[in-house]
Z-matrix of the N, CA and C atoms (Angstrom, degrees):
N
C 1 1.444
C 2 1.526 1 108.38
N 3 1.336 2 116.20 1 141.50
C 4 1.467 3 121.97 2 179.47
C 5 1.514 4 109.24 3 -131.25
N 6 1.328 5 116.21 4 137.07
C 7 1.468 6 121.28 5 175.83
C 8 1.518 7 109.02 6 -133.38
N 9 1.329 8 114.99 7 148.78
C 10 1.460 9 121.30 8 177.92
C 11 1.515 10 108.93 9 -117.10
N 12 1.328 11 115.22 10 124.88
C 13 1.458 12 121.59 11 177.96
C 14 1.522 13 108.92 12 -104.16
N 15 1.309 14 116.48 13 133.00
C 16 1.455 15 121.77 14 173.03
C 17 1.526 16 106.15 15 -92.92
N 18 1.351 17 115.96 16 119.81
C 19 1.467 18 121.50 17 -172.02
C 20 1.523 19 110.31 18 -119.59
N 21 1.318 20 116.52 19 126.63
C 22 1.464 21 121.93 20 176.62
C 23 1.527 22 109.82 21 -103.44
N 24 1.317 23 115.56 22 150.27
C 25 1.457 24 121.05 23 175.00
C 26 1.517 25 114.23 24 106.80
N 27 1.327 26 117.73 25 -8.06
C 28 1.464 27 120.07 26 178.74
C 29 1.524 28 109.03 27 -81.94
N 30 1.350 29 116.30 28 133.98
C 31 1.460 30 119.07 29 -179.36
C 32 1.524 31 113.85 30 -132.49
N 33 1.346 32 117.42 31 -4.72
C 34 1.465 33 119.88 32 -177.83
C 35 1.532 34 109.66 33 -156.58
N 36 1.330 35 115.70 34 176.93
C 37 1.460 36 119.99 35 -179.70
C 38 1.523 37 112.32 36 -66.67
N 39 1.315 38 117.50 37 -28.73
C 40 1.470 39 120.27 38 175.14
C 41 1.525 40 109.61 39 -61.16
N 42 1.322 41 116.75 40 -42.44
C 43 1.463 42 121.57 41 177.74
C 44 1.528 43 110.40 42 -61.65
N 45 1.324 44 116.23 43 -43.93
C 46 1.461 45 121.45 44 179.26
C 47 1.521 46 110.08 45 -57.53
N 48 1.330 47 116.82 46 -47.47
C 49 1.465 48 120.92 47 -179.66
C 50 1.522 49 111.66 48 -65.14
N 51 1.309 50 116.52 49 -37.02
C 52 1.464 51 120.75 50 180.00
C 53 1.533 52 110.53 51 -63.42
N 54 1.335 53 116.82 52 -45.41
C 55 1.470 54 121.61 53 178.68
C 56 1.528 55 109.89 54 -66.64
N 57 1.330 56 116.28 55 -44.02
C 58 1.474 57 120.58 56 -179.19
C 59 1.525 58 111.04 57 -59.87
N 60 1.322 59 117.20 58 -46.46
C 61 1.463 60 120.84 59 -179.42
C 62 1.523 61 111.98 60 -66.68
N 63 1.318 62 116.96 61 -38.30
C 64 1.469 63 120.43 62 179.05
C 65 1.522 64 110.93 63 -61.64
N 66 1.328 65 116.48 64 -42.20
C 67 1.462 66 120.39 65 -179.94
C 68 1.531 67 111.77 66 -74.59
N 69 1.331 68 116.61 67 -38.99
C 70 1.466 69 120.77 68 -177.93
C 71 1.527 70 111.97 69 -64.46
N 72 1.328 71 117.41 70 -25.75
C 73 1.464 72 121.37 71 -179.57
C 74 1.532 73 113.25 72 -73.63
N 75 1.329 74 117.49 73 -14.22
C 76 1.465 75 120.75 74 -179.07
C 77 1.529 76 110.50 75 -75.19
N 78 1.326 77 116.72 76 147.24
C 79 1.456 78 119.85 77 177.94
C 80 1.531 79 109.69 78 -73.22
N 81 1.322 80 115.95 79 146.81
C 82 1.450 81 121.47 80 179.29
C 83 1.511 82 114.37 81 89.17
N 84 1.335 83 117.33 82 -5.27
C 85 1.464 84 121.62 83 -179.17
C 86 1.527 85 108.99 84 -90.01
N 87 1.337 86 116.41 85 123.56
C 88 1.463 87 121.01 86 179.05
C 89 1.535 88 111.25 87 -93.77
N 90 1.344 89 116.74 88 -38.85
C 91 1.464 90 119.94 89 179.31
C 92 1.523 91 110.34 90 -154.11
N 93 1.334 92 114.18 91 153.26
C 94 1.466 93 121.16 92 178.70
C 95 1.527 94 107.87 93 -137.11
N 96 1.328 95 116.65 94 131.35
C 97 1.451 96 121.72 95 173.83
C 98 1.524 97 107.36 96 -127.50
N 99 1.330 98 116.72 97 121.56
C 100 1.463 99 121.69 98 -178.87
C 101 1.522 100 108.71 99 -112.86
N 102 1.325 101 116.56 100 131.74
C 103 1.463 102 122.50 101 -178.54
C 104 1.528 103 109.25 102 -118.51
N 105 1.310 104 115.69 103 116.01
C 106 1.467 105 121.05 104 -178.26
C 107 1.530 106 111.37 105 -66.81
N 108 1.332 107 117.84 106 -39.97
C 109 1.466 108 121.68 107 -176.30
C 110 1.526 109 112.04 108 -62.95
N 111 1.332 110 116.81 109 -39.92
C 112 1.465 111 120.19 110 -178.69
C 113 1.524 112 112.19 111 -97.03
N 114 1.333 113 116.67 112 -4.41
C 115 1.466 114 123.16 113 -178.98
C 116 1.524 115 111.18 114 54.95
N 117 1.337 116 115.06 115 45.35
C 118 1.460 117 119.91 116 179.96
C 119 1.521 118 111.31 117 -128.00
N 120 1.320 119 114.51 118 155.63
C 121 1.458 120 122.50 119 172.00
C 122 1.523 121 106.78 120 -127.18
N 123 1.323 122 116.60 121 122.06
C 124 1.457 123 121.58 122 178.03
C 125 1.523 124 107.17 123 -102.49
N 126 1.326 125 114.92 124 120.53
C 127 1.463 126 121.43 125 -174.96
C 128 1.522 127 108.33 126 -116.53
N 129 1.341 128 116.22 127 134.15
C 130 1.454 129 121.18 128 176.37
C 131 1.518 130 109.01 129 -123.53
N 132 1.329 131 115.73 130 143.11
C 133 1.453 132 120.34 131 178.56
C 134 1.509 133 111.48 132 175.33
N 135 1.317 134 115.42 133 179.92
C 136 1.460 135 121.55 134 -177.44
C 137 1.528 136 112.14 135 -79.60
N 138 1.317 137 116.36 136 -50.07
C 139 1.472 138 119.92 137 -178.32
C 140 1.519 139 108.31 138 -127.75
N 141 1.320 140 116.13 139 102.42
C 142 1.460 141 121.51 140 -177.32
C 143 1.521 142 109.19 141 -102.16
N 144 1.308 143 115.95 142 115.55
C 145 1.464 144 123.04 143 -178.81
C 146 1.528 145 108.91 144 -96.10
N 147 1.330 146 116.98 145 109.38
C 148 1.468 147 121.32 146 -177.87
C 149 1.526 148 111.85 147 -54.99
N 150 1.319 149 117.05 148 -45.15
C 151 1.469 150 120.68 149 -177.84
C 152 1.527 151 111.13 150 -63.26
N 153 1.323 152 116.98 151 -40.90
C 154 1.467 153 120.56 152 179.79
C 155 1.522 154 110.96 153 -67.65
N 156 1.337 155 116.85 154 -40.52
C 157 1.470 156 119.75 155 178.93
C 158 1.524 157 110.16 156 -66.01
N 159 1.325 158 116.67 157 -44.01
C 160 1.471 159 120.57 158 178.40
C 161 1.531 160 110.30 159 -60.00
N 162 1.329 161 116.95 160 -45.03
C 163 1.470 162 121.34 161 -179.47
C 164 1.524 163 111.09 162 -63.26
N 165 1.323 164 117.60 163 -40.48
C 166 1.470 165 120.81 164 -179.48
C 167 1.523 166 111.38 165 -63.74
N 168 1.331 167 116.43 166 -41.82
C 169 1.473 168 120.45 167 179.74
C 170 1.528 169 110.09 168 -68.96
N 171 1.319 170 117.37 169 -41.56
C 172 1.464 171 120.97 170 178.23
C 173 1.532 172 110.45 171 -63.61
N 174 1.331 173 116.67 172 -43.22
C 175 1.471 174 120.63 173 177.91
C 176 1.525 175 111.81 174 -62.13
N 177 1.345 176 116.47 175 -28.14
C 178 1.456 177 120.87 176 178.19
C 179 1.536 178 111.70 177 -79.41
N 180 1.343 179 116.13 178 -9.45
C 181 1.460 180 119.88 179 174.99
C 182 1.522 181 115.19 180 104.38
N 183 1.330 182 117.32 181 17.18
C 184 1.464 183 121.02 182 -177.20
C 185 1.530 184 109.65 183 -125.40
N 186 1.318 185 115.87 184 169.95
C 187 1.461 186 121.37 185 -176.86
C 188 1.524 187 110.48 186 -112.76
N 189 1.316 188 116.58 187 133.12
C 190 1.459 189 121.46 188 174.06
C 191 1.524 190 107.60 189 -94.36
N 192 1.321 191 116.41 190 116.80
C 193 1.458 192 121.72 191 -179.14
C 194 1.515 193 110.57 192 -83.12
N 195 1.340 194 115.68 193 -41.24
C 196 1.467 195 119.86 194 179.51
C 197 1.520 196 110.32 195 -157.68
N 198 1.342 197 114.36 196 160.26
C 199 1.461 198 121.97 197 174.78
C 200 1.523 199 106.58 198 -132.46
N 201 1.332 200 114.90 199 123.14
C 202 1.471 201 119.77 200 -179.37
C 203 1.514 202 110.31 201 -126.04
C-alpha cells in the first residue's frame, strides 16, 4: 500500500529529515520518501493508519494538508 501526504511547513532539508523520521518510526511503515520541492511524503507499508501518520507529522511540527 502507498499513500502520499501533502505537508506544509517544511523549508529545508532538516525539515525533510524531521518529517521522514517521524513517519518512519510508526509501525507498519516500510519506506518513506519526503520531497521538499513538492511538499509531499510518500509512505509505503502494509498497514498505513492515516490518523497516526497525521499525528506524527503534527507532533513533528508540520501540517498535513491531505492524504491520498
